[in-house]
C-alpha positions in Angstrom: 128.1 88.5 70.5 125.9 85.7 69.3 123.9 83.5 71.6 123.7 79.8 70.5 121.2 77.6 72.3 120.6 73.9 72.4 124.0 72.6 71.4 124.3 69.0 72.7 127.5 67.2 73.5 128.1 63.7 75.1 128.3 63.6 78.8 132.0 62.8 78.9 133.1 65.1 76.1 136.5 66.6 76.4 136.7 70.4 76.7 138.4 70.7 73.3 135.3 69.3 71.6 133.3 72.4 72.2 134.9 74.8 69.7 134.6 72.4 66.7 130.9 71.7 67.7 130.2 75.5 67.7 131.9 75.9 64.3 130.0 73.0 62.8 126.6 74.3 64.2 127.2 77.8 62.9 128.8 76.7 59.6 132.0 78.7 60.1 135.7 78.0 59.9 137.7 77.6 63.2 139.6 80.8 62.3 136.3 82.8 62.5 135.6 81.8 66.1 137.2 84.3 68.5 135.9 83.2 71.9 133.0 81.6 73.7 131.6 81.4 77.2 129.0 79.1 78.7 125.8 80.9 79.4 123.7 77.8 80.5 124.3 74.1 80.8 121.8 71.4 81.5 121.4 67.8 80.6 119.1 65.6 78.5 118.7 62.2 80.2 115.7 60.9 78.1 118.1 58.2 76.8 119.9 56.9 79.9 122.5 55.1 77.7 123.3 58.3 75.9 123.0 61.3 78.3 123.9 64.6 76.7 125.0 67.9 78.1 123.0 70.7 76.5 124.7 74.1 76.3 123.8 77.7 75.6 126.9 79.7 74.5 127.7 83.4 74.1 130.1 83.5 71.1 132.3 86.2 69.6 133.0 85.9 65.9 135.0 87.8 63.3 131.8 88.5 61.3 128.8 88.1 63.4 126.5 90.1 61.1 127.0 87.7 58.2 126.4 84.6 60.4 123.2 86.1 61.8 121.9 87.0 58.4 122.6 83.6 57.0 120.9 81.9 60.0 117.9 84.2 60.1 114.9 82.2 61.2 117.0 79.8 63.3 115.4 80.0 66.7 118.6 78.9 68.5 120.8 81.6 67.0 120.3 85.3 67.9 122.3 88.3 69.1 123.3 88.1 72.7 120.9 90.3 74.6 122.0 93.1 77.0 121.1 91.8 80.4 122.4 94.7 82.4 119.9 96.0 85.0 119.2 99.7 84.9 116.9 101.2 87.6 114.1 103.0 85.9 113.9 105.6 88.7 116.4 107.2 91.0 115.4 109.2 94.0 115.9 112.9 93.5 118.7 114.4 95.5 116.3 116.5 97.5 113.8 113.7 98.1 112.5 113.9 101.7 109.1 112.2 101.7 107.8 109.4 103.9 110.1 106.3 103.5 108.5 103.3 101.7 107.8 100.4 104.0 108.3 96.7 103.0 106.4 94.2 105.2 108.2 90.8 105.0 111.9 89.9 104.7 111.5 86.8 102.4 112.9 86.7 98.8 110.2 89.2 97.6 110.6 91.7 100.4 114.4 91.3 100.3 114.6 92.3 96.7 112.0 95.0 97.0 114.0 96.5 99.8 117.3 96.1 98.0 116.1 97.8 94.8 114.4 100.6 96.7 117.7 101.1 98.6 119.8 101.0 95.4 117.4 103.7 93.9 118.0 105.9 97.0 114.7 105.6 98.8 116.0 104.2 102.2 113.2 101.6 102.8 112.0 100.4 106.2 111.7 96.6 106.3 109.5 95.0 108.9 109.3 91.3 109.8 107.5 89.5 112.6 110.3 87.0 112.9 114.0 87.2 113.9 117.3 87.6 112.1 118.3 84.5 110.3 120.8 83.1 112.8 118.3 83.4 115.7 115.5 82.2 113.5 117.5 79.1 112.7 117.8 78.2 116.4 114.0 78.5 116.8 113.4 76.3 113.8 115.7 73.7 115.1 113.8 73.9 118.4 110.8 72.5 116.6 112.8 69.9 114.8 114.8 68.7 117.8 112.5 69.5 120.8 109.0 69.8 119.4 108.8 73.4 120.6 107.1 75.8 118.1 107.7 79.5 118.1 104.7 80.9 116.1 106.7 84.0 115.1 110.0 82.4 114.3 110.0 79.2 112.3 110.3 77.8 108.8 107.7 80.3 107.5 108.6 83.6 109.4 111.8 85.5 109.8 114.8 86.7 107.7 114.9 85.0 104.4 111.3 83.7 104.5 110.2 80.2 103.8 112.8 79.9 101.0 115.6 79.8 103.5 114.6 76.3 104.6 114.1 74.7 101.1 116.1 73.3 98.3 117.0 76.9 97.3 115.9 76.4 93.7 116.6 79.4 91.5 114.7 78.8 88.4 111.1 79.4 87.3 108.8 79.6 84.3 107.8 83.2 84.4 108.3 85.4 81.3 111.3 87.6 82.0 112.0 89.8 78.9 114.0 92.3 81.0 116.2 89.6 82.5 115.3 90.5 86.1 116.1 86.9 87.0 119.7 87.5 86.0 119.8 90.6 88.3 118.6 88.3 91.1 121.3 85.7 90.5 124.0 88.3 90.2 123.0 89.8 93.5 123.1 86.4 95.1 126.6 85.8 93.7 127.7 89.1 95.1 126.3 88.0 98.5 128.3 84.7 98.4 126.4 82.3 96.3 128.5 80.0 94.1 128.9 81.4 90.6 127.6 78.2 89.0 124.1 79.5 89.7 124.7 81.8 86.7 125.2 79.0 84.2 123.5 75.9 85.6 120.2 75.3 83.9 118.5 74.4 87.2 120.6 76.2 89.8 120.1 75.8 93.5 121.8 77.0 96.7 120.6 75.1 99.7 119.8 76.2 103.2 123.2 76.9 104.8 124.4 79.0 102.0 121.2 81.0 101.9 121.7 81.9 105.6 125.0 83.7 104.9 123.7 85.3 101.7 120.6 87.0 103.3 122.9 88.3 106.0 125.2 89.8 103.4 122.3 91.4 101.5 120.9 92.8 104.8 124.2 94.6 105.3 124.1 96.0 101.8 120.6 97.4 102.3 121.6 99.0 105.6 124.7 100.5 104.0 122.4 102.2 101.5 120.3 103.7 104.2 117.7 101.0 104.6 116.4 100.0 108.1 115.3 96.6 109.4 112.9 96.2 112.3 112.7 92.6 113.6 110.1 90.9 115.7 107.7 93.6 114.5 104.3 92.4 113.4 101.8 94.5 111.5 98.6 94.3 113.5 96.4 96.8 111.6 96.6 99.2 108.6 95.2 102.7 108.7 93.5 103.8 105.5 91.0 106.4 104.4 89.4 107.3 101.1 92.7 108.6 99.7 94.6 105.4 100.5 97.1 104.4 103.2 98.0 106.4 106.3 100.2 104.0 108.1 100.6 100.8 110.2 99.8 99.8 113.8 102.6 97.6 114.9 102.8 94.8 117.5 104.9 97.0 119.9 102.0 99.4 120.2 103.5 102.1 117.9 102.1 103.7 114.8 104.4 103.9 111.7 103.3 106.6 109.3 103.6 105.4 105.7 101.8 106.0 102.4 103.7 103.5 100.2 103.7 99.9 101.6 104.9 96.7 99.9 103.1 93.7 101.3 105.4 90.8 100.9 104.3 88.7 103.8 104.6 85.2 102.4 102.0 82.4 101.9 101.5 81.6 105.6 100.7 85.1 107.0 97.2 84.1 108.0 96.5 86.8 110.7 97.7 89.4 108.2 95.3 88.1 105.5 92.5 88.1 108.1 93.3 91.7 109.1 93.4 92.9 105.5 90.0 91.3 104.8 88.5 92.8 107.9 89.8 96.3 106.9 88.2 96.0 103.5 91.3 95.4 101.3 90.2 93.4 98.2 91.1 89.7 98.6 89.9 86.6 96.7 90.4 82.9 97.2 92.8 81.1 94.8 93.7 77.5 94.0 96.5 75.6 95.7 97.2 72.0 96.5 97.2 69.4 99.3 99.0 66.1 99.8 102.0 64.5 101.3 105.8 64.3 101.1 107.1 61.1 99.6 110.6 59.8 100.3 112.8 57.3 98.4 116.5 56.6 98.7 118.3 59.1 96.4 120.2 56.2 94.9 116.9 54.7 93.5 116.1 58.0 91.8 119.6 58.4 90.4 119.5 54.9 88.9 116.1 55.3 87.5 117.0 58.6 85.8 120.6 58.1 84.9 121.2 54.4 84.7 124.9 53.5 84.7 125.8 57.2 84.7 124.3 57.7 88.2 126.8 59.5 90.4 128.5 61.3 87.5 129.9 64.6 88.8 128.3 66.6 86.0 124.9 65.2 86.7 124.7 65.4 90.5 121.7 64.1 92.4 118.8 63.4 90.1 115.5 65.2 90.2 112.1 64.4 88.7 108.8 66.0 87.7 105.6 64.0 87.5 101.9 64.6 86.8 98.8 62.4 86.4 95.2 63.4 85.7 93.1 61.0 87.7 89.7 59.5 86.9 88.1 61.7 89.6 89.2 64.7 87.6 91.9 65.7 90.0 95.5 66.3 89.0 98.3 64.7 91.1 101.8 66.1 90.7 105.2 66.3 92.2 106.0 69.6 93.9 109.2 71.1 95.1 111.3 68.0 94.6 114.4 68.0 96.9 117.2 65.7 95.8 119.4 64.4 98.6 117.5 66.3 101.2 115.1 65.9 104.1 111.5 66.4 105.0 111.1 69.2 107.6 108.4 70.4 110.0 107.0 73.6 108.6 104.1 74.4 111.0 103.6 78.1 112.0 100.5 77.7 114.2 100.2 75.6 117.4 98.5 72.3 117.2 99.1 71.8 113.5 101.5 69.7 111.4 102.8 70.8 108.1 105.5 69.2 105.9 108.0 70.7 103.5 111.3 69.7 101.9 114.8 71.1 102.0 118.3 70.3 100.7 121.8 71.6 101.3 123.9 72.8 98.3 125.6 69.4 98.2 122.3 67.4 98.0 124.2 64.6 99.7 121.7 63.3 102.2 120.4 59.8 101.9 116.8 60.3 100.8 115.1 62.2 97.9 111.8 63.8 98.8 109.0 65.6 97.0 105.6 66.9 97.6 103.0 64.6 96.1 100.0 66.8 95.9 96.5 67.2 94.5 95.2 70.4 93.0 92.2 72.0 94.6 90.2 75.2 93.8 87.8 77.5 95.5 84.7 76.8 93.5 84.9 73.1 94.1 86.5 72.7 97.5 86.3 75.8 99.7 83.5 78.1 98.2 82.7 80.0 101.4 84.5 83.3 100.9 88.0 84.7 100.3 89.5 83.2 103.5 87.9 79.8 103.2 91.1 78.3 101.8 92.9 79.2 105.1 90.3 77.3 107.1 90.6 74.4 104.7 94.4 74.3 105.4 93.9 74.6 109.1 91.4 71.7 109.2 93.7 69.2 107.6 96.8 70.4 109.5 95.0 70.0 112.8 93.9 66.4 111.8 97.6 65.7 110.9 98.7 66.9 114.3 96.2 64.5 116.0 97.1 61.6 113.7 100.8 62.2 114.5 100.3 62.0 118.2 99.6 65.6 119.1 103.3 66.3 119.6 104.4 67.7 116.2 105.3 64.2 115.0 104.1 63.8 111.4 101.7 61.0 110.4 103.4 58.6 108.0 102.5 55.6 105.9 104.3 53.1 103.8 103.3 53.2 100.1 102.4 49.5 100.1 100.0 50.0 103.0 98.6 53.1 101.5 97.8 51.3 98.3 96.2 48.5 100.2 94.1 50.9 102.4 95.6 49.7 105.7 97.4 51.5 108.4 101.1 51.2 108.7 102.6 50.0 112.0 106.3 49.5 111.0 108.9 51.0 108.7 110.5 49.0 105.9 113.6 49.8 103.9 113.1 53.5 103.7 113.6 55.6 106.9 111.7 58.9 107.0 113.8 62.0 107.6 111.1 64.2 109.2 112.0 65.5 112.7 110.9 65.5 115.5 109.6 62.1 114.4 107.1 60.2 112.4 104.1 58.2 113.7 103.1 55.4 111.4 99.4 55.4 110.8 96.7 55.7 108.1 97.0 59.0 106.1 93.3 58.8 105.2 92.7 60.3 108.6 94.2 63.6 107.6 93.6 64.0 103.9 90.4 64.5 101.9 89.0 61.4 100.3 89.4 62.7 96.8 93.1 63.3 97.4 93.5 59.7 98.8 91.7 58.3 95.7 93.7 60.3 93.2 97.1 59.6 94.8 96.3 55.9 95.0 95.7 55.9 91.3 98.8 58.0 90.5 101.4 56.0 92.4 101.5 53.0 90.1 101.5 55.3 87.1 104.5 57.1 88.5 106.1 53.7 89.3 106.1 52.9 85.6 107.9 56.2 84.8 110.4 56.0 87.7 111.4 52.5 88.8 110.5 51.7 92.4 108.6 55.0 92.8 105.6 52.9 94.1 107.9 50.6 96.1 106.0 49.2 99.1 108.6 50.6 101.5 108.6 54.2 100.2 107.3 56.5 102.9 104.8 59.3 102.8 104.4 61.9 105.5 101.6 64.5 105.8 100.4 66.9 105.4 101.6 69.2 102.6 99.3 72.3 102.5 101.6 75.3 101.9 102.2 74.7 98.1 101.1 78.3 97.5 99.0 81.1 99.0 95.3 80.3 99.5 94.5 83.9 98.7 95.3 86.6 96.1 95.5 90.2 97.2 94.4 91.4 93.8 96.3 94.3 92.2 96.1 96.4 89.0 98.6 97.1 86.3 100.2 99.7 88.5 100.9 96.9 91.1 98.6 98.6 93.6 95.7 97.0 95.4 92.5 97.3 93.5 90.8 99.3 96.2 93.6 100.6 98.5 95.9 103.0 96.7 99.6 102.8 97.4 99.3 99.3 99.0 101.5 97.1 96.8 100.7 93.3 97.3 103.7 91.3 96.2 105.2 87.9 96.0 104.0 84.5 96.9 101.7 85.6 99.8 99.8 88.0 97.5 99.4 85.2 94.9 101.9 86.6 92.4 104.8 84.2 92.7 105.8 80.7 93.5 109.4 80.0 94.7 112.5 82.1 95.4 113.3 83.4 91.9 109.8 84.4 90.8 109.2 86.0 94.2 112.4 88.0 93.9 111.6 89.1 90.4 108.2 90.3 91.6 109.9 92.2 94.4 112.0 94.1 91.8 108.9 94.9 89.7 107.0 96.1 92.7 109.9 98.2 94.0 110.1 99.9 90.6 106.3 100.7 90.8 106.7 102.1 94.3 109.6 104.3 93.2 107.6 105.6 90.2 104.7 106.4 92.5 106.9 108.1 95.0 108.5 110.4 92.4 105.1 111.1 90.8 103.6 112.1 94.1 106.2 114.8 94.8 
């Protein structure tokens, strides 16, 4: 087959317009076109009065070789690649070594466990949190009753932090082996809607993710994998030759010599333990800021004009960035159309914000992180773990500013720009639960972040109408944009100084978001399998 990319058609084109457009683009007669399927579909809304749907098609022709030869050099026309996933290693039938251990059941750990199970290695998967249904109850306990369970919340438990998010399933990592396609196909098998296979910017939403991770757990267990919930890793045992095993929170010792560390970006006690045990860790950049909310209808109108609400467009998203005069970059992060701002704390006495949406993206507000980039050399130079203390400092101040009851501190944009505390709400009602305390966000953000965001808001208001509306609401603080550390690994995916320890995913500093974390989990699982077979 031939893959044709970048074919644009008007938003309201009839289905019968597709075949003639393909023929015209390829310069063929209608009789030469045998069939076509949609591989991807996105939209181009740069001209709100002429929004286009942009397609990638896989096409069967009578004479594909001639067309490919004639269009040599056309970057949008090429043979359809084989995207079938083939495991590079299969466990020998007589394999009886120590089972590989995966620490963490988020997207990275989930796919590391799944691939190891599919290859026949019967992994043991540990997580400090609970199964997803019980974890959901604990998470709602914070949102509804202001009761935090430090081991079972937005950050910890089955599905990881991605379970309570917009469920975005796209990323910018290079993927020549189409591992992202493997991830999406496994999600569809587990109950995801099949439109995630062809939407250019697919998402799932929280409620659907819950049922999917349950289905994938059952698949792993059917292949011989084993889960152990509410099991925290307290220490690793290592010697000169590498890993010996794990000391667990129940007092037991689990012998293991191949360990995938997929703990997520908020596993601070684990990071501290690894540093104490001498595993190589370095500080890395992340970002700090707020969540900003507008009515979704404002964003739809600004992006789509009169086409707002069109069923083929859905709730509008945005991506913004501004380089401020103080040499800081302000940008939108994890934008959630038709969603809500959620409490994402994982430690007592701290407030953290995040955003999430359901599959329908039908709630009243749009929200996004509005964050400022920071880096170790400039902002937290005091060692590998200094970024964690930086996060804790501002999260604690946010807890105090919100009233010391897990309410988030909030401020209207108009008051923020005028450098005065907010005392009342306006047209925009914040969605964060258990509640928002209107105040002055300068009490819980660095001065450089306040300065940069104040400069950026009017700039963004010129790009998206009403973005800097005085009644738009900001809640703080957003500190978990990515991991504050990197557990550095080599080309073999193993820790630089701890053989057979495989740092993986977002917590180790090698992914950002569900899809990239899942892809990294596949790569690490393959590396573990290769090491297991080589060690026989």
